[in-house]
C-alpha positions in Angstrom: 150.5 101.9 -52.3 154.0 103.1 -51.2 156.3 104.9 -53.6 159.9 104.4 -53.6 162.4 106.2 -54.9 166.3 105.1 -55.9 169.6 107.0 -57.2 171.1 110.1 -56.3 169.2 113.2 -55.9 169.0 117.1 -54.8 169.1 118.3 -51.4 165.5 118.1 -49.8 164.5 115.5 -52.0 163.1 112.2 -50.2 163.2 108.8 -50.8 159.6 107.9 -49.2 156.3 109.3 -50.1 152.5 108.1 -49.3 150.1 107.5 -52.0 148.9 110.5 -54.2 145.1 112.3 -53.0 143.1 113.5 -56.5 140.0 114.5 -57.3 137.9 113.2 -59.4 134.9 113.5 -61.7 133.9 112.9 -65.1 135.7 113.7 -68.2 134.6 113.2 -71.6 137.1 111.4 -74.1 139.1 107.6 -74.3 140.0 106.3 -70.6 144.6 105.9 -70.1 144.2 102.5 -70.8 142.6 103.6 -74.4 145.0 106.2 -75.4 147.3 106.1 -77.7 150.7 104.2 -77.4 153.2 106.1 -79.8 154.4 109.9 -79.4 153.4 112.4 -82.4 156.2 112.9 -84.3 158.8 110.0 -82.7 158.4 106.3 -83.2 159.3 104.3 -79.9 163.1 104.1 -78.9 165.1 101.1 -78.4 164.0 99.2 -75.1 165.3 101.0 -72.3 166.1 104.2 -74.6 164.0 107.5 -75.0 164.0 108.2 -78.4 166.3 110.9 -79.6 164.4 114.2 -81.4 161.3 114.3 -79.1 159.1 117.5 -79.2 158.1 118.6 -75.3 155.9 120.9 -74.9 156.0 122.5 -71.5 152.0 124.7 -70.6 152.2 125.9 -67.2 149.0 128.0 -65.3 150.9 130.9 -66.5 154.3 132.1 -67.8 156.0 134.7 -65.7 155.3 132.4 -62.9 158.9 132.7 -61.0 157.3 129.2 -59.6 157.0 128.0 -63.1 159.9 129.2 -64.6 161.2 126.9 -62.0 160.0 124.2 -62.5 160.0 124.7 -66.6 163.7 125.3 -66.4 164.2 121.4 -65.0 162.1 120.4 -67.3 164.0 122.1 -70.1 167.6 121.0 -68.7 166.2 118.0 -68.9 164.9 117.9 -72.9 168.2 118.7 -73.6 169.6 115.8 -71.6 167.6 113.1 -73.6 168.3 115.7 -76.7 164.9 116.8 -77.3 163.1 119.6 -78.5 161.9 121.6 -75.9 159.2 124.8 -75.7 156.9 126.3 -73.6 153.5 127.8 -74.1 150.9 129.6 -72.2 148.5 132.0 -70.9 149.6 135.2 -68.9 146.6 134.7 -66.2 145.8 131.3 -65.0 142.1 130.7 -65.8 140.1 127.8 -66.3 139.6 127.6 -69.8 142.8 130.2 -70.7 145.3 126.9 -71.9 142.7 125.2 -74.4 144.1 127.7 -77.2 147.9 126.5 -76.3 147.1 122.9 -76.2 145.1 123.0 -79.4 148.0 124.6 -81.0 150.3 122.1 -80.3 148.4 118.7 -81.2 148.5 120.8 -84.7 152.0 120.9 -84.6 152.7 117.2 -83.6 154.0 117.6 -79.9 155.4 114.2 -78.6 154.6 115.4 -75.0 152.8 117.5 -73.9 153.5 118.5 -70.1 150.5 120.9 -68.2 150.1 121.7 -65.0 145.8 122.9 -65.0 144.1 125.5 -64.1 141.2 123.1 -63.9 140.4 119.7 -63.6 137.9 119.7 -66.7 137.9 122.1 -68.6 140.8 121.6 -70.9 139.9 117.3 -71.0 138.8 117.8 -74.3 141.8 119.7 -75.7 143.8 117.2 -74.1 142.2 114.5 -75.0 142.0 115.5 -78.7 146.0 115.5 -78.4 146.4 112.3 -77.2 144.5 110.7 -79.8 146.3 112.2 -82.0 149.4 110.7 -80.6 150.9 112.9 -78.1 151.7 111.8 -74.5 149.9 114.4 -71.8 151.6 114.6 -68.3 149.8 117.2 -65.5 153.0 117.6 -63.3 152.2 120.1 -60.1 148.4 120.6 -60.5 146.4 117.6 -62.4 142.9 117.4 -64.6 141.1 113.9 -63.9 142.5 111.3 -64.1 140.9 110.1 -67.5 142.4 112.8 -69.2 146.1 112.2 -68.9 148.7 109.5 -68.9 150.9 110.3 -66.0 150.5 112.8 -63.5 153.5 114.2 -61.5 152.7 115.0 -58.1 154.4 117.2 -56.1 154.1 115.5 -52.6 150.7 113.7 -51.5 148.4 116.1 -50.6 147.4 114.8 -46.9 151.0 115.9 -46.5 150.5 119.1 -47.7 148.2 119.6 -45.5 149.8 118.2 -42.6 152.6 120.3 -43.3 151.5 123.4 -43.7 148.5 123.0 -40.4 151.3 122.1 -38.4 153.8 125.4 -39.6 151.0 126.9 -38.8 150.1 125.7 -35.2 153.5 126.1 -34.0 154.2 129.7 -34.8 150.8 131.1 -33.3 151.7 128.7 -30.7 148.4 126.5 -30.5 145.8 128.7 -30.4 144.0 131.9 -33.0 142.6 132.3 -36.1 143.5 131.1 -39.4 142.8 132.2 -43.0 143.8 130.7 -46.2 144.9 132.8 -49.5 144.7 130.2 -52.0 145.1 130.5 -55.7 142.6 129.9 -57.9 139.0 128.6 -56.9 139.5 125.8 -59.4 142.6 124.9 -59.2 142.7 121.1 -58.7 145.8 120.6 -56.1 144.8 124.2 -54.0 141.3 122.9 -53.3 142.5 119.2 -52.5 144.9 120.9 -49.9 142.8 122.9 -48.6 139.8 120.8 -48.1 142.0 118.2 -46.2 144.0 120.7 -44.3 140.3 121.6 -43.0 139.9 117.6 -42.1 143.3 118.3 -40.4 142.3 120.9 -38.3 139.6 119.0 -36.6 142.3 117.0 -35.1 142.2 117.5 -31.1 145.5 118.8 -30.9 144.4 121.6 -33.1 141.1 122.3 -31.3 141.8 125.7 -30.3 142.4 127.1 -33.9 139.6 128.3 -35.9 139.9 128.7 -39.9 138.1 131.8 -40.4 137.5 132.4 -44.5 139.4 131.3 -47.7 140.4 133.9 -49.7 141.5 134.0 -53.7 144.1 136.0 -55.2 144.2 134.3 -58.7 148.2 133.8 -58.5 147.9 137.8 -59.0 150.5 139.3 -57.3 148.3 142.8 -56.5 145.3 141.0 -56.3 147.0 138.6 -53.3 148.3 141.6 -52.2 144.8 143.6 -51.6 143.2 139.8 -50.4 145.9 140.4 -47.4 145.3 143.6 -47.0 141.3 142.5 -46.7 142.0 139.6 -44.5 143.7 142.0 -42.2 140.4 144.4 -41.9 138.0 141.8 -41.4 140.2 140.3 -38.9 141.9 142.1 -36.7 142.4 139.2 -34.2 143.8 137.4 -36.8 147.1 135.3 -35.9 148.0 133.2 -38.9 147.6 133.2 -42.8 148.4 130.0 -44.6 149.4 130.5 -48.7 149.7 127.6 -50.0 150.8 129.6 -53.5 154.0 130.7 -54.4 152.5 134.1 -55.7 150.1 134.3 -52.7 152.7 133.5 -50.2 155.0 136.4 -51.5 152.3 139.1 -51.9 151.2 138.2 -48.4 154.7 138.6 -47.1 155.4 141.9 -48.9 152.0 143.5 -47.4 152.6 142.0 -43.3 156.4 143.2 -44.1 155.3 146.8 -44.5 152.5 147.0 -42.2 151.7 146.9 -38.2 151.0 143.3 -38.6 154.8 142.4 -38.7 155.2 139.8 -36.3 151.8 139.9 -35.1 150.2 137.8 -37.8 152.7 134.5 -38.9 152.4 133.4 -42.3 153.0 130.1 -43.7 152.5 128.5 -47.3 154.8 127.2 -50.0 157.0 129.3 -51.6 160.5 129.3 -52.9 163.7 130.1 -50.9 164.5 133.4 -53.4 161.3 135.1 -53.1 160.5 134.4 -49.8 164.2 135.2 -48.5 164.4 139.0 -47.8 160.8 138.3 -46.1 162.7 135.5 -43.6 165.8 137.3 -43.0 163.4 140.4 -41.7 160.9 138.4 -39.5 157.9 138.7 -41.2 158.1 135.0 -42.0 159.3 132.4 -39.3 159.3 129.6 -41.2 157.2 128.3 -45.3 157.9 125.1 -47.4 158.0 123.8 -51.0 159.7 120.6 -52.9 162.5 121.5 -55.4 160.0 122.8 -58.5 163.0 122.0 -60.9 163.2 118.5 -59.7 159.3 118.1 -60.7 159.8 119.6 -64.0 162.4 117.3 -64.5 161.1 114.0 -63.6 157.8 115.6 -65.3 159.3 115.7 -68.5 161.4 112.2 -68.5 157.8 110.7 -67.4 156.9 112.0 -70.6 160.2 111.1 -72.7 159.6 107.8 -71.7 155.4 107.4 -72.4 156.9 108.8 -76.2 159.4 105.8 -76.5 157.9 103.4 -75.5 159.6 102.1 -72.8 156.1 102.4 -70.0 152.5 102.7 -70.7 151.3 104.3 -67.4 150.1 101.5 -65.8 150.5 100.8 -62.0 154.1 99.3 -61.1 156.1 100.2 -63.6 159.9 101.9 -63.3 161.4 104.3 -65.3 164.7 106.1 -64.8 164.9 110.0 -64.6 168.3 111.2 -65.1 169.7 111.6 -62.0 166.8 111.6 -60.1 167.1 107.7 -60.4 164.7 105.8 -60.7 160.2 105.9 -60.4 157.6 103.6 -60.0 153.8 104.8 -61.1 151.6 104.3 -59.0 147.8 103.9 -58.7 146.0 106.2 -61.0 148.8 106.8 -62.7 150.7 108.9 -60.4 154.4 109.5 -59.6 155.4 111.3 -55.8 158.5 113.2 -56.1 158.3 113.6 -52.1 157.2 116.0 -49.3 158.2 119.5 -49.2 161.3 120.9 -47.2 160.7 123.2 -44.8 162.8 126.3 -44.8 164.0 129.0 -42.7 166.7 131.2 -41.3 168.9 127.9 -40.9 169.2 126.7 -44.1 167.3 129.5 -46.7 170.7 130.1 -48.0 171.7 127.0 -49.1 169.0 126.7 -51.4 169.0 128.9 -54.9 165.9 128.6 -56.6 
């Protein structure tokens, strides 16, 4: 299924994205086709109109994470545009069950839309389905639940596209040969695990036959732990040629370690990071390039998708279309997936053009 986006877009946004790859599994509760059709406190808006006054809550993997600060602020901007009520709540640590109590509270408060980046594909399903049964529309973004536990998933890019991007970047930096490692976020993160599995598949291609993935370690999206895991990698594998860290916390922590070590300029690092947190490491030569989509656009799109659901403009079925403000029109793909677009590569030639 191809998903086409039209309308104006921010710098670095894309026109075409491939079908998203999701992690599937059993999940309790009603399927998405049986979910309630109305918002918690707001009735459906007029045809083609978003209902004013919708309460929209963002629940990231963890608060005070720079990536989610940017993405949630994108959601806030969208909510202000359609005259809703915005809030952000969430845990300080990205553990599997840490989001459940927040979902329960939002359900009790009668939130119309709950936008979640899931720390685990199944751990929050019971709470999410209770929220949906109570009338809330649930949109996941960045990291999905099982597809039966939400109404829509706003995917930053296809899992395949991210895997291809990350492997190619590290291969180019190490000359297509040598040992590499992956520094991930949490061991249960849906998106991370999907990307890693596809990276392993990508590395089996003939052009990458001289690259060996020696291990995957987890920094749990904690700066200090990610820093220590990077240090541990170089201690365990002194001949390591490169590191892929597909998490904004991890890639910044790894860059910080490398920049002050004997491995600066000798061990390549790429991953998914924001330009603002990675700029100094690109300019001092620690990092040649890395990539990311626009997290602000991701949050913005998620907010509009949730509002369209809560206003009765869409139901989440494949083929339905909705307009996401300045980003233009989107079409819902299979399994209730909407794709923002593949990532942009940042390096010394363009990094100063971005501010997030």
